[in-house]
C-alpha positions in Angstrom: -17.2 4.8 7.7 -16.4 7.2 4.8 -12.7 7.3 5.6 -12.5 3.6 5.2 -14.3 3.5 1.9 -12.2 6.1 0.1 -8.9 4.9 1.5 -6.1 4.9 -1.0 -4.7 1.7 -2.4 -2.1 -0.2 -0.7 1.0 -0.3 -3.1 2.5 -3.7 -3.5 -0.5 -5.6 -2.4 -1.6 -6.9 -5.7 -5.2 -6.5 -6.7 -5.7 -10.2 -7.5 -4.5 -11.1 -3.9 -7.0 -8.7 -2.5 -9.6 -10.3 -4.6 -8.8 -13.8 -3.2 -8.9 -12.4 0.3 -12.2 -11.0 -0.1 -13.5 -14.0 -1.8 -12.5 -16.0 1.3 -14.4 -13.5 3.4 -17.5 -14.0 1.3 -17.4 -10.8 -1.1 -17.4 -10.8 -4.9 -15.0 -8.0 -6.1 -12.6 -7.6 -9.1 -9.2 -6.5 -9.7 -9.8 -5.1 -13.2 -12.3 -2.6 -14.7 -15.8 -3.6 -15.5 -15.0 -3.7 -19.2 -12.2 -6.3 -18.6 -14.2 -8.7 -16.5 -12.4 -12.0 -16.0 -9.0 -10.7 -17.2 -6.2 -10.5 -14.8 -4.6 -7.2 -15.7 -4.6 -3.7 -14.1 -7.7 -1.4 -14.9 -7.4 0.5 -18.2 -8.8 3.6 -16.5 -6.5 3.9 -13.5 -3.3 4.8 -15.3 -5.0 7.8 -17.2 -6.4 9.0 -13.7 -2.9 9.4 -12.6 -2.1 6.2 -10.6 1.5 4.9 -11.1 1.8 1.4 -12.2 2.3 -0.1 -8.8 -0.8 1.7 -7.3 -2.9 0.6 -10.3 -1.8 -3.0 -10.0 -2.8 -2.7 -6.2 -6.3 -1.5 -6.9 -9.6 -3.4 -6.4 -12.9 -2.6 -7.8 -15.9 -2.8 -5.4 -19.4 -2.4 -6.9 -22.5 -1.7 -4.8 -26.1 -2.6 -5.9 -29.4 -1.4 -4.6 -29.8 -4.2 -2.1 -26.4 -3.5 -0.3 -27.0 -2.2 3.2 -24.7 0.0 5.3 -24.0 -3.2 7.4 -22.9 -5.0 4.4 -20.4 -2.2 3.6 -19.1 -2.1 7.2 -18.6 -5.7 7.2 -16.6 -5.5 4.0 -14.6 -2.7 5.4 -13.7 -4.5 8.4 -12.8 -7.7 6.5 -10.7 -5.7 4.1 -8.8 -3.9 6.9 -8.1 -7.2 8.7 -6.7 -8.6 5.4 -4.6 -5.3 4.9 -3.2 -5.6 8.4 -2.1 -9.3 7.8 -0.6 -8.1 4.5 1.3 -5.3 6.3 2.5 -7.4 9.0 4.0 -10.1 6.5 5.4 -7.2 4.2 7.3 -5.7 7.2 
């Protein structure tokens, strides 16, 4: 469970594409920082944290609220991993 949540970004798989995939799976996520909501650009906090431009552009922000259950997080992780597997198969 924890291993999936803290997995590193998938370089080359653009954050915007991940957002679309997760939206199709029924999840609302973002590719940018919270302070740049609605804008399609990399997070302004990831580069200062040491991520290179490719990794920063491949990041996705996921927020959890007080009503989110463990089952919700597991379903999200499973959906994301399925989408990532498809991305890797196409990229190979």
